[in-house]
Rosetta silent file (secondary structure, phi, psi, omega in degrees, C-alpha in Angstrom):
SEQUENCE: MSNIFDSLKSSAFDVVARTMGYDCLWGELSAKVLLDKPTESEEMNKIEFHPRMISMEYKQGDLPGLFESVREHGSETLTVNGTSYVVRNVEAFFDGETYKADLIPDS
SCORE:     score description
SCORE:     0.000 S_00000001
   1 L     0.000  130.869 -177.900   65.555  142.584   76.140 S_00000001
   2 L   -86.136  158.603  176.659   69.088  143.811   76.457 S_00000001
   3 L  -124.404  179.152 -179.399   70.145  146.855   78.470 S_00000001
   4 H   -60.664  -31.558  176.407   73.133  149.165   78.332 S_00000001
   5 H   -65.582  -34.566  169.036   75.127  147.009   80.615 S_00000001
   6 H   -56.827  -52.387  177.253   74.969  144.080   78.236 S_00000001
   7 H   -56.263  -49.162 -178.748   76.319  146.285   75.454 S_00000001
   8 H   -60.729  -39.761  178.751   79.058  147.598   77.722 S_00000001
   9 H   -64.992  -42.662  179.863   80.010  144.071   78.842 S_00000001
  10 H   -70.171  -39.313  176.372   80.285  142.896   75.292 S_00000001
  11 H   -63.484  -41.930  177.354   82.319  145.969   74.239 S_00000001
  12 H   -58.057  -45.091  177.426   84.719  145.496   77.238 S_00000001
  13 H   -59.462  -50.788 -178.597   85.297  141.862   76.335 S_00000001
  14 H   -55.729  -45.048 -179.347   86.086  142.838   72.730 S_00000001
  15 H   -61.401  -50.090  177.763   88.548  145.524   73.806 S_00000001
  16 H   -56.856  -54.658  178.427   90.277  143.276   76.251 S_00000001
  17 H   -59.679  -37.612  179.523   90.518  140.348   73.812 S_00000001
  18 H   -68.579  -38.029 -176.712   91.784  142.565   70.970 S_00000001
  19 H   -91.439  -30.843 -176.219   94.552  144.180   73.123 S_00000001
  20 H  -123.665    1.087 -174.590   95.576  141.223   75.469 S_00000001
  21 L   -82.644  173.702  177.657   93.969  138.215   73.907 S_00000001
  22 E  -119.720  156.721  175.593   95.623  135.404   71.899 S_00000001
  23 E   -74.507  132.146  177.776   94.834  133.972   68.515 S_00000001
  24 E  -122.295  133.848  173.754   92.964  130.756   68.743 S_00000001
  25 E  -120.762  133.324  172.595   92.425  128.268   65.880 S_00000001
  26 E  -135.613  111.769 -175.525   89.923  125.465   65.859 S_00000001
  27 L    52.535 -125.088 -179.744   89.727  123.844   62.486 S_00000001
  28 L   -83.586  -11.467 -175.026   88.807  126.539   60.007 S_00000001
  29 E   -96.683  147.671  176.639   87.664  128.973   62.691 S_00000001
  30 E  -136.874  158.147 -177.396   89.696  131.565   64.473 S_00000001
  31 E  -163.951  159.903  166.982   89.050  134.001   67.283 S_00000001
  32 E   -86.755  121.630 -176.591   90.607  136.170   69.889 S_00000001
  33 E  -123.110  163.150  172.094   90.496  134.489   73.304 S_00000001
  34 E  -101.212  128.396 -175.690   91.636  135.240   76.871 S_00000001
  35 E  -111.563  128.100  175.047   94.033  132.629   78.202 S_00000001
  36 E  -110.107  105.019 -178.516   94.526  131.909   81.849 S_00000001
  37 L  -128.810   81.801  176.214   97.735  129.931   82.197 S_00000001
  38 L   -58.215  139.004 -177.991   99.099  130.120   85.729 S_00000001
  39 L  -123.684  -11.613 -177.356  102.742  129.247   85.902 S_00000001
  40 L  -122.774  149.055  173.538  103.864  129.642   89.493 S_00000001
  41 L   -76.632  144.261 -177.451  102.730  128.011   92.828 S_00000001
  42 E  -129.890  156.845  167.940  101.279  130.482   95.218 S_00000001
  43 E  -108.271  119.099 -175.808  100.377  130.450   98.885 S_00000001
  44 E  -124.532  121.724  179.033   96.881  131.748   99.544 S_00000001
  45 L    50.262   47.262  175.763   95.585  131.816  103.116 S_00000001
  46 L    71.949    6.989 -176.911   98.187  129.365  104.345 S_00000001
  47 E  -116.093  132.312  177.581   97.147  126.885  101.637 S_00000001
  48 E   -73.562  130.886  176.748   99.524  125.881   98.751 S_00000001
  49 E  -119.584  120.907  179.813   98.030  126.384   95.371 S_00000001
  50 L  -115.787  112.390 -175.893   99.671  124.544   92.444 S_00000001
  51 L   -66.827  131.554  175.561   98.214  125.586   89.100 S_00000001
  52 L  -124.567  -39.883 -169.801   97.337  122.623   86.869 S_00000001
  53 L   -99.622  136.126  173.028   94.452  123.656   84.721 S_00000001
  54 E  -102.834  139.861 -178.153   94.710  126.137   81.965 S_00000001
  55 E  -133.124  165.478  174.597   91.527  127.883   80.801 S_00000001
  56 E  -141.913  151.654  175.114   90.393  130.244   78.128 S_00000001
  57 E  -120.382  142.184  179.361   87.392  132.506   77.770 S_00000001
  58 E  -149.220  155.523 -175.311   85.657  133.357   74.602 S_00000001
  59 E   -86.320  150.140  174.471   82.394  135.063   73.512 S_00000001
  60 L   -54.489  130.188 -178.680   79.357  133.298   72.112 S_00000001
  61 L    93.234  -13.460  176.225   79.636  133.187   68.302 S_00000001
  62 L   -73.144  -40.398  178.762   83.382  133.335   68.319 S_00000001
  63 L  -128.852   64.125 -171.055   83.961  129.647   68.083 S_00000001
  64 L   -56.115  128.082  176.167   80.506  128.352   67.064 S_00000001
  65 L    99.236  -18.086  175.880   79.936  124.694   67.799 S_00000001
  66 H   -56.260  -51.766  178.940   82.811  124.187   70.232 S_00000001
  67 H   -54.092  -51.288 -179.017   80.666  124.071   73.221 S_00000001
  68 H   -64.224  -39.986  179.662   78.255  121.585   71.675 S_00000001
  69 H   -66.304  -37.490 -178.385   81.069  119.407   70.199 S_00000001
  70 H   -73.613  -29.966  177.874   82.832  119.068   73.483 S_00000001
  71 H   -71.418  -35.879 -171.010   79.531  118.122   75.168 S_00000001
  72 H   -88.394  -46.032 -172.081   78.792  115.444   72.510 S_00000001
  73 H  -100.688  -11.966  179.416   82.323  114.005   71.741 S_00000001
  74 L    93.737  -32.756  174.046   84.189  114.677   75.048 S_00000001
  75 L  -166.260  162.267 -179.315   87.065  116.714   73.763 S_00000001
  76 E  -140.872  160.652  174.730   88.397  118.816   70.831 S_00000001
  77 E  -113.418  136.238  175.520   91.913  120.083   69.950 S_00000001
  78 E  -141.939  168.862 -177.960   92.683  123.788   69.257 S_00000001
  79 E  -121.238  125.447  172.415   95.694  125.957   69.007 S_00000001
  80 E  -120.066  122.314 -179.724   96.188  129.100   71.125 S_00000001
  81 L    53.031   36.401  176.199   99.183  131.288   70.382 S_00000001
  82 L    83.409    2.993  176.818  100.855  128.455   68.531 S_00000001
  83 E  -111.180  129.961  179.042  100.389  125.867   71.304 S_00000001
  84 E   -83.203  138.689 -178.375   97.993  122.893   70.892 S_00000001
  85 E  -131.451  148.717  167.783   95.551  122.170   73.657 S_00000001
  86 E   -99.132  136.709 -179.787   92.876  119.530   74.179 S_00000001
  87 E   -91.839  119.782  179.093   89.622  121.068   75.425 S_00000001
  88 E   -89.873  -30.930 -178.519   88.365  118.931   78.273 S_00000001
  89 E  -160.876  146.706  173.482   85.272  120.858   79.193 S_00000001
  90 E  -130.734  136.965  176.702   83.361  124.009   78.260 S_00000001
  91 E  -125.293  148.871  171.071   80.941  125.814   80.499 S_00000001
  92 E   -87.672  134.457  178.305   78.706  128.755   79.884 S_00000001
  93 L   -73.365  168.953 -176.933   79.092  131.620   82.311 S_00000001
  94 L   -54.134  -25.875 -178.161   75.985  132.884   83.990 S_00000001
  95 L   -78.390  -14.852  177.493   75.416  135.537   81.352 S_00000001
  96 L    78.594    0.105 -177.373   74.999  132.833   78.703 S_00000001
  97 L  -121.144   -4.040  177.774   77.191  134.733   76.301 S_00000001
  98 E  -123.979  140.402 -176.994   80.652  133.896   77.511 S_00000001
  99 E  -120.566  148.224  172.064   82.219  130.467   77.697 S_00000001
 100 E  -117.293  121.500  178.080   85.093  129.080   79.704 S_00000001
 101 E  -111.263  134.826  177.690   86.970  126.140   78.329 S_00000001
 102 E   -93.014  125.909 -172.560   89.340  123.995   80.395 S_00000001
 103 E  -115.621  154.981  168.703   92.474  123.050   78.462 S_00000001
 104 E  -133.719  141.876  178.814   95.399  120.649   78.796 S_00000001
 105 E   -58.831  139.266 -176.863   98.483  120.735   76.610 S_00000001
 106 L   -84.882  111.507  178.642   98.243  118.378   73.684 S_00000001
 107 L   -90.063    0.000    0.000  101.244  116.032   73.963 S_00000001
């Protein structure tokens, strides 16, 4: 049974994705996704951090079958904001309604 917080979480994701998200195309499907693409090295607690992995978040139902296809076939290719990426892994967040996909640029 859902509660008010589930509804608010879903609405918040929709608002953020609509206003700050990127267009994602996977085959015939499209969705607004959140892209995490760090570009600069940072020092955190005296430890050098060098960003390598790009990730995106999307809601359940936005790219149906992507999670399952990556689990079965190992990788998929999609386009976010005009750049092609290979999807290396997809994980479901603890809520079971949000997915995080690890991406690498398609060369």
